[in-house]
DSSP file (Angstrom, degrees, kcal/mol; ACC not computed):
  #  RESIDUE AA STRUCTURE BP1 BP2  ACC     N-H-->O    O-->H-N    N-H-->O    O-->H-N    TCO  KAPPA ALPHA  PHI   PSI    X-CA   Y-CA   Z-CA
    1    1 A M              0   0    0      0, 0.0     2,-0.2     0, 0.0    14,-0.1   0.000 360.0 360.0 360.0 136.6 -289.2 -110.5    0.9
    2    2 A A        -     0   0    0      1,-0.1    12,-0.1    11,-0.0    14,-0.1  -0.490 360.0-110.4 -84.2 158.0 -285.9 -110.2    2.5
    3    3 A D        -     0   0    0      1,-0.2    11,-0.2    -2,-0.2    -1,-0.1  -0.274  48.6 -69.1 -81.4 171.5 -285.5 -109.1    6.1
    4    4 A E        +     0   0    0      9,-0.2    -1,-0.2     1,-0.1     9,-0.1  -0.313  48.7 179.6 -59.0 142.8 -284.1 -105.8    7.3
    5    5 A K  S    S+     0   0    0      2,-0.1    -1,-0.1    -3,-0.1     8,-0.1   0.731  70.2  40.7-116.7 -37.0 -280.3 -105.5    6.7
    6    6 A Y  S    S-     0   0    0      1,-0.2     4,-0.3     6,-0.1     3,-0.2   0.454 100.5-122.5-101.7  -1.4 -279.1 -102.2    7.9
    7    7 A G    > > -     0   0    0      5,-0.2     5,-1.2     1,-0.2     3,-0.6  -0.076  33.9 -69.5  84.9 172.4 -281.0 -101.8   11.2
    8    8 A N  G > 5S+     0   0    0      1,-0.2     3,-0.7     3,-0.2    -1,-0.2   0.653 111.9  82.5 -79.1 -17.1 -283.3  -99.2   12.5
    9    9 A A  G 3 5S+     0   0    0      1,-0.3    -1,-0.2    -3,-0.2    -2,-0.1   0.854 107.8  27.0 -59.2 -34.1 -280.7  -96.5   12.9
   10   10 A H  G < 5S-     0   0    0     -3,-0.6    -1,-0.3    -4,-0.3    -2,-0.2   0.374 105.9-123.5-107.3   2.5 -281.0  -95.6    9.2
   11   11 A N  T < 5 +     0   0    0     -3,-0.7    15,-1.9    -4,-0.2     2,-0.3   0.853  55.8 158.2  56.5  38.2 -284.6  -96.8    8.7
   12   12 A Y  E   < -A   25   0A   0     -5,-1.2     2,-0.4    13,-0.2    13,-0.2  -0.664  22.1-173.8 -91.0 147.6 -283.5  -99.1    5.9
   13   13 A V  E     -A   24   0A   0     11,-3.1    11,-3.0    -2,-0.3     2,-0.5  -0.996  17.1-140.1-137.2 140.1 -285.5 -102.1    4.9
   14   14 A T  E     +A   23   0A   0     -2,-0.4     2,-0.3     9,-0.2     9,-0.2  -0.886  28.5 173.3-102.9 126.0 -284.4 -104.7    2.3
   15   15 A V  E     -A   22   0A   0      7,-2.8     7,-3.0    -2,-0.5     2,-0.5  -0.870  26.4-134.2-128.6 161.0 -287.1 -105.9    0.0
   16   16 A E  E     +A   21   0A   0     -2,-0.3     2,-0.5     5,-0.2     5,-0.2  -0.979  21.2 179.8-119.6 125.5 -287.2 -108.2   -3.1
   17   17 A I  E >  S-A   20   0A   0      3,-2.7     3,-1.1    -2,-0.5    20,-0.1  -0.980  73.0 -18.9-127.8 118.1 -289.2 -107.1   -6.1
   18   18 A Y  T 3  S-     0   0    0     -2,-0.5    -1,-0.1     1,-0.3     3,-0.1   0.915 128.6 -50.2  51.7  49.6 -289.3 -109.3   -9.2
   19   19 A D  T 3  S+     0   0    0      1,-0.2     2,-0.4    -3,-0.0    -1,-0.3   0.655 116.7 112.5  65.7  20.3 -286.2 -111.2   -8.1
   20   20 A Q  E <   -A   17   0A   0     -3,-1.1    -3,-2.7     2,-0.0     2,-0.4  -0.967  62.8-132.1-121.1 140.3 -284.2 -108.1   -7.4
   21   21 A I  E     -A   16   0A   0     -2,-0.4     2,-0.4    -5,-0.2    -5,-0.2  -0.760  24.0-174.9 -93.0 133.8 -283.0 -106.9   -4.0
   22   22 A Y  E     -A   15   0A   0     -7,-3.0    -7,-2.8    -2,-0.4     2,-0.7  -0.989  18.8-149.4-129.3 138.8 -283.6 -103.2   -3.1
   23   23 A H  E     +A   14   0A   0     -2,-0.4     2,-0.3    -9,-0.2    -9,-0.2  -0.930  30.1 177.8-106.9 109.3 -282.4 -101.4    0.1
   24   24 A L  E     -A   13   0A   0    -11,-3.0   -11,-3.1    -2,-0.7     2,-0.4  -0.776  17.7-147.6-115.4 155.0 -285.0  -98.7    0.7
   25   25 A S  E     +A   12   0A   0     -2,-0.3     2,-0.3   -13,-0.2   -13,-0.2  -0.920  32.7 125.2-122.9 151.6 -285.3  -96.2    3.5
   26   26 A G        -     0   0    0    -15,-1.9     3,-0.2    -2,-0.4    -2,-0.0  -0.932  62.0-100.0 173.8 168.3 -288.4  -94.7    5.1
   27   27 A Q  S    S+     0   0    0     -2,-0.3     2,-0.7     1,-0.2    -1,-0.1   0.820 109.7  49.8 -76.1 -32.4 -290.2  -94.1    8.3
   28   28 A N     >  +     0   0    0      1,-0.2     4,-2.0    -3,-0.1    -1,-0.2  -0.822  60.4 178.2-115.9  93.1 -292.7  -97.0    8.1
   29   29 A Q  H  > S+     0   0    0     -2,-0.7     4,-2.4     1,-0.2    -1,-0.2   0.850  82.1  55.5 -64.1 -35.9 -290.9 -100.2    7.2
   30   30 A A  H  > S+     0   0    0      1,-0.2     4,-2.2     2,-0.2    -1,-0.2   0.908 108.3  48.9 -63.4 -40.6 -294.0 -102.2    7.2
   31   31 A H  H  > S+     0   0    0      2,-0.2     4,-2.7     1,-0.2    -2,-0.2   0.902 109.4  52.0 -65.6 -41.0 -295.6  -99.9    4.7
   32   32 A I  H  X S+     0   0    0     -4,-2.0     4,-2.6     1,-0.2    -2,-0.2   0.913 109.8  49.8 -61.5 -42.1 -292.6 -100.1    2.5
   33   33 A R  H  X S+     0   0    0     -4,-2.4     4,-2.5     2,-0.2    -2,-0.2   0.909 110.4  50.3 -62.2 -42.1 -292.8 -103.9    2.6
   34   34 A E  H  X S+     0   0    0     -4,-2.2     4,-2.2     2,-0.2    -2,-0.2   0.924 112.0  47.1 -62.2 -44.9 -296.5 -103.8    1.7
   35   35 A L  H  X S+     0   0    0     -4,-2.7     4,-2.6     2,-0.2    -2,-0.2   0.918 112.1  49.9 -63.0 -43.5 -295.8 -101.5   -1.3
   36   36 A A  H  X S+     0   0    0     -4,-2.6     4,-2.8     1,-0.2    -1,-0.2   0.902 110.4  50.3 -62.0 -41.4 -292.9 -103.7   -2.4
   37   37 A A  H  X S+     0   0    0     -4,-2.5     4,-2.6     2,-0.2    -1,-0.2   0.890 110.7  49.7 -64.2 -38.7 -295.1 -106.8   -2.2
   38   38 A R  H  X S+     0   0    0     -4,-2.2     4,-2.4     2,-0.2    -2,-0.2   0.925 112.7  46.0 -66.5 -44.2 -297.8 -105.1   -4.2
   39   39 A V  H  X S+     0   0    0     -4,-2.6     4,-2.6     2,-0.2     5,-0.2   0.925 113.3  50.3 -63.4 -44.1 -295.4 -104.0   -6.9
   40   40 A D  H  X S+     0   0    0     -4,-2.8     4,-2.3     1,-0.2    -2,-0.2   0.930 111.9  47.8 -59.5 -46.3 -293.8 -107.5   -7.0
   41   41 A G  H  X S+     0   0    0     -4,-2.6     4,-2.1     1,-0.2    -1,-0.2   0.898 112.0  48.9 -62.0 -41.6 -297.3 -109.1   -7.3
   42   42 A K  H  X S+     0   0    0     -4,-2.4     4,-2.4     2,-0.2    -1,-0.2   0.906 111.1  49.8 -67.2 -40.8 -298.3 -106.7  -10.1
   43   43 A M  H  X S+     0   0    0     -4,-2.6     4,-2.6     1,-0.2    -2,-0.2   0.903 111.6  48.8 -64.2 -40.1 -295.1 -107.3  -12.0
   44   44 A R  H  X S+     0   0    0     -4,-2.3     4,-2.0    -5,-0.2    -1,-0.2   0.872 110.6  50.9 -67.8 -36.0 -295.6 -111.1  -11.7
   45   45 A A  H  X S+     0   0    0     -4,-2.1     4,-1.3     2,-0.2    -2,-0.2   0.918 111.8  47.1 -66.2 -42.9 -299.2 -110.8  -12.9
   46   46 A V  H  X S+     0   0    0     -4,-2.4     4,-1.1     1,-0.2     3,-0.4   0.930 113.0  49.2 -62.9 -45.2 -298.1 -108.8  -15.9
   47   47 A A  H  < S+     0   0    0     -4,-2.6     3,-0.3     1,-0.2    -1,-0.2   0.859 107.7  54.9 -63.6 -35.2 -295.3 -111.2  -16.7
   48   48 A A  H  < S+     0   0    0     -4,-2.0    -1,-0.2     1,-0.2    -2,-0.2   0.802 110.8  45.1 -68.5 -28.8 -297.7 -114.2  -16.4
   49   49 A H  H  < S+     0   0    0     -4,-1.3     2,-0.2    -3,-0.4    -1,-0.2   0.603 117.3  45.8 -90.9 -12.6 -300.1 -112.7  -18.9
   50   50 A G  S  < S-     0   0    0     -4,-1.1    46,-0.1    -3,-0.3    47,-0.1  -0.680  73.1-133.9-120.5 176.0 -297.4 -111.7  -21.4
   51   51 A R        +     0   0    0     -2,-0.2     2,-0.2    45,-0.1    -4,-0.1   0.189  61.4 123.5-117.3  16.1 -294.4 -113.5  -22.8
   52   52 A T        -     0   0    0      1,-0.1    -2,-0.1     2,-0.1    52,-0.1  -0.542  40.1-169.8 -78.7 143.1 -291.8 -110.7  -22.4
   53   53 A V        +     0   0    0     51,-0.4     2,-0.8    -2,-0.2    -1,-0.1   0.371  55.5 111.3-107.1  -0.6 -288.7 -111.4  -20.4
   54   54 A D     >  -     0   0    0      1,-0.2     4,-2.1     2,-0.0     3,-0.2  -0.656  55.1-160.1 -78.2 109.4 -287.7 -107.7  -20.4
   55   55 A S  H  > S+     0   0    0     -2,-0.8     4,-2.5     1,-0.2    -1,-0.2   0.798  88.3  58.6 -65.2 -28.0 -288.1 -106.7  -16.8
   56   56 A L  H  > S+     0   0    0      2,-0.2     4,-2.5     1,-0.2    -1,-0.2   0.936 107.4  46.1 -65.6 -45.0 -288.2 -103.0  -17.7
   57   57 A R  H  > S+     0   0    0      1,-0.2     4,-2.5     2,-0.2     5,-0.2   0.909 113.0  50.4 -62.6 -41.4 -291.2 -103.6  -20.0
   58   58 A V  H  X S+     0   0    0     -4,-2.1     4,-2.4     1,-0.2    -1,-0.2   0.916 111.0  49.6 -61.0 -43.1 -292.9 -105.6  -17.2
   59   59 A A  H  X S+     0   0    0     -4,-2.5     4,-2.5     2,-0.2    -2,-0.2   0.904 111.1  48.4 -63.9 -42.5 -292.2 -102.8  -14.7
   60   60 A V  H  X S+     0   0    0     -4,-2.5     4,-2.3     2,-0.2    -1,-0.2   0.925 113.1  47.3 -65.3 -43.7 -293.7 -100.1  -17.0
   61   61 A M  H  X S+     0   0    0     -4,-2.5     4,-2.0     1,-0.2    -2,-0.2   0.894 112.8  49.4 -65.1 -38.7 -296.8 -102.2  -17.7
   62   62 A A  H  X S+     0   0    0     -4,-2.4     4,-2.7    -5,-0.2    -2,-0.2   0.902 109.7  52.0 -65.2 -40.5 -297.2 -102.9  -14.0
   63   63 A A  H  X S+     0   0    0     -4,-2.5     4,-2.6     2,-0.2    -2,-0.2   0.903 109.1  49.8 -62.7 -41.6 -296.8  -99.2  -13.2
   64   64 A L  H  X S+     0   0    0     -4,-2.3     4,-2.3     2,-0.2    -1,-0.2   0.910 111.2  49.7 -62.1 -41.6 -299.5  -98.3  -15.7
   65   65 A N  H  X S+     0   0    0     -4,-2.0     4,-2.2     2,-0.2    -2,-0.2   0.924 112.4  46.6 -64.1 -44.6 -301.8 -100.9  -14.1
   66   66 A L  H  X S+     0   0    0     -4,-2.7     4,-2.5     2,-0.2    -2,-0.2   0.890 111.1  52.2 -65.1 -39.6 -301.1  -99.6  -10.6
   67   67 A A  H  X S+     0   0    0     -4,-2.6     4,-2.2     2,-0.2    -1,-0.2   0.901 109.2  50.3 -62.6 -40.3 -301.7  -96.0  -11.8
   68   68 A D  H  X S+     0   0    0     -4,-2.3     4,-1.8     2,-0.2    -2,-0.2   0.927 110.4  49.1 -63.2 -45.2 -305.0  -97.0  -13.3
   69   69 A E  H  X S+     0   0    0     -4,-2.2     4,-1.6     1,-0.2    -2,-0.2   0.903 109.7  53.3 -59.7 -41.4 -306.0  -98.7  -10.1
   70   70 A L  H  X S+     0   0    0     -4,-2.5     4,-1.0     1,-0.2    -1,-0.2   0.918 109.0  46.9 -61.7 -45.2 -305.1  -95.6   -8.1
   71   71 A T  H  < S+     0   0    0     -4,-2.2    -1,-0.2     1,-0.2    -2,-0.2   0.831 111.9  51.6 -69.3 -29.6 -307.2  -93.3  -10.3
   72   72 A Q  H  < S+     0   0    0     -4,-1.8    -1,-0.2     1,-0.2    -2,-0.2   0.796 114.2  42.2 -75.3 -27.6 -310.1  -95.6  -10.1
   73   73 A T  H  < S+     0   0    0     -4,-1.6     2,-0.2    -3,-0.2    -1,-0.2   0.494  83.4 115.5 -99.4  -3.9 -310.0  -95.9   -6.3
   74   74 A T     <  -     0   0    0     -4,-1.0     3,-0.3    -3,-0.1     5,-0.0  -0.489  66.7-124.3 -68.6 130.3 -309.4  -92.2   -5.5
   75   75 A A  S    S+     0   0    0     -2,-0.2    -1,-0.1     1,-0.2    -2,-0.1  -0.302  80.9  60.6 -72.3 156.9 -312.3  -90.7   -3.6
   76   76 A G  S    S-     0   0    0      3,-0.0    -1,-0.2    -2,-0.0     2,-0.2   0.596  99.4 -94.0 104.3  14.2 -314.1  -87.6   -4.7
   77   77 A G  S    S+     0   0    0     -3,-0.3     2,-0.2     2,-0.0    -3,-0.1  -0.512  85.3  11.1  88.3-151.1 -315.5  -88.6   -8.1
   78   78 A V        -     0   0    0     -2,-0.2    -6,-0.1     2,-0.0    -3,-0.0  -0.437  63.7-162.7 -74.1 136.5 -314.0  -88.0  -11.5
   79   79 A H    >>  -     0   0    0     -2,-0.2     3,-1.7    -8,-0.1     4,-0.6  -0.860  30.4-114.9-116.6 153.1 -310.4  -86.9  -11.7
   80   80 A P  H 3> S+     0   0    0      0, 0.0     4,-0.6     0, 0.0     3,-0.4   0.836 115.9  50.3 -55.9 -34.0 -308.6  -85.3  -14.6
   81   81 A G  H 3> S+     0   0    0      1,-0.2     4,-2.8     2,-0.1     5,-0.2   0.550  87.5  85.9 -82.4  -6.4 -306.2  -88.2  -14.9
   82   82 A Q  H <> S+     0   0    0     -3,-1.7     4,-2.3     1,-0.2    -1,-0.2   0.914  90.4  45.6 -65.0 -43.6 -309.0  -90.8  -14.9
   83   83 A D  H  X S+     0   0    0     -4,-0.6     4,-2.3    -3,-0.4    -1,-0.2   0.909 114.0  50.4 -64.0 -40.9 -309.7  -90.7  -18.7
   84   84 A R  H  X S+     0   0    0     -4,-0.6     4,-2.5     1,-0.2    -2,-0.2   0.927 110.4  49.2 -62.3 -44.7 -305.9  -90.8  -19.3
   85   85 A A  H  X S+     0   0    0     -4,-2.8     4,-2.4     1,-0.2    -1,-0.2   0.887 109.3  52.4 -63.3 -38.7 -305.5  -93.8  -17.1
   86   86 A A  H  X S+     0   0    0     -4,-2.3     4,-2.0     2,-0.2    -1,-0.2   0.915 110.3  48.3 -63.3 -41.8 -308.4  -95.5  -18.8
   87   87 A N  H  X S+     0   0    0     -4,-2.3     4,-2.3     1,-0.2    -2,-0.2   0.908 111.6  49.6 -63.5 -42.0 -306.8  -94.9  -22.2
   88   88 A L  H  X S+     0   0    0     -4,-2.5     4,-2.8     1,-0.2    -2,-0.2   0.872 107.9  54.4 -64.9 -36.4 -303.5  -96.2  -20.8
   89   89 A S  H  X S+     0   0    0     -4,-2.4     4,-2.4     2,-0.2    -1,-0.2   0.907 108.2  48.7 -63.4 -41.3 -305.2  -99.3  -19.5
   90   90 A V  H  X S+     0   0    0     -4,-2.0     4,-2.2     2,-0.2    -2,-0.2   0.923 112.3  48.9 -63.5 -44.0 -306.6 -100.0  -23.0
   91   91 A L  H  X S+     0   0    0     -4,-2.3     4,-2.5     2,-0.2    -2,-0.2   0.903 109.9  51.9 -61.7 -41.2 -303.2  -99.5  -24.5
   92   92 A L  H  X S+     0   0    0     -4,-2.8     4,-2.6     1,-0.2     5,-0.2   0.921 108.8  50.2 -61.0 -44.8 -301.7 -101.9  -21.9
   93   93 A D  H  X S+     0   0    0     -4,-2.4     4,-2.4     1,-0.2    -1,-0.2   0.897 110.6  50.3 -60.1 -40.4 -304.3 -104.5  -22.8
   94   94 A E  H  X S+     0   0    0     -4,-2.2     4,-2.5     2,-0.2    -2,-0.2   0.906 110.7  48.6 -65.0 -41.9 -303.5 -104.1  -26.5
   95   95 A V  H  X S+     0   0    0     -4,-2.5     4,-2.5     2,-0.2    -2,-0.2   0.933 113.0  47.4 -64.2 -45.6 -299.7 -104.5  -25.8
   96   96 A L  H  X S+     0   0    0     -4,-2.6     4,-2.1     1,-0.2    -2,-0.2   0.905 112.5  49.4 -62.8 -41.3 -300.3 -107.6  -23.6
   97   97 A E  H  X S+     0   0    0     -4,-2.4     4,-1.8    -5,-0.2    -1,-0.2   0.912 111.4  49.2 -64.3 -41.9 -302.6 -109.1  -26.3
   98   98 A E  H  X S+     0   0    0     -4,-2.5     4,-2.8     1,-0.2     5,-0.3   0.893 109.2  52.6 -64.5 -39.9 -300.1 -108.4  -29.0
   99   99 A E  H  X S+     0   0    0     -4,-2.5     4,-2.4     1,-0.2     5,-0.5   0.889 107.6  51.7 -63.3 -38.6 -297.3 -110.0  -26.9
  100  100 A L  H  < S+     0   0    0     -4,-2.1    -1,-0.2     2,-0.2    -2,-0.2   0.886 113.0  45.6 -64.1 -37.6 -299.4 -113.1  -26.5
  101  101 A K  H  < S+     0   0    0     -4,-1.8    -2,-0.2     1,-0.2    -1,-0.2   0.910 122.9  33.4 -70.9 -43.4 -300.0 -113.3  -30.2
  102  102 A T  H  < S-     0   0    0     -4,-2.8    -2,-0.2    -5,-0.1    -3,-0.2   0.681  96.8-132.9 -90.6 -18.7 -296.4 -112.7  -31.2
  103  103 A G     <        0   0    0     -4,-2.4    -3,-0.2    -5,-0.3    -4,-0.1   0.717 360.0 360.0  74.1  20.0 -294.7 -114.4  -28.3
  104  104 A S              0   0    0     -5,-0.5   -51,-0.4    -6,-0.2    -4,-0.1   0.446 360.0 360.0 -95.4 360.0 -292.3 -111.5  -27.7
């Protein structure tokens, strides 16, 4: 992760996600860094299990994985999106498995 670049006056924080630098703004810079680290970790995990070099595909698969985690950890029981997220998770697993087989 890169350090702050623009200072506190604009509440900017510079982060690195999947080898790309982003300048983000927000009130809680520590939280932004934590989120960026989580996204970076998820993208690297997806990339490690697949053979795709397309960062957009890696990002979409990581986003699906994070969305699935979010719906599973949301308090209050079953949510309308939970079944959808489970279906997306199955699709994600199928895509990753196919990529491993084809090497794409």
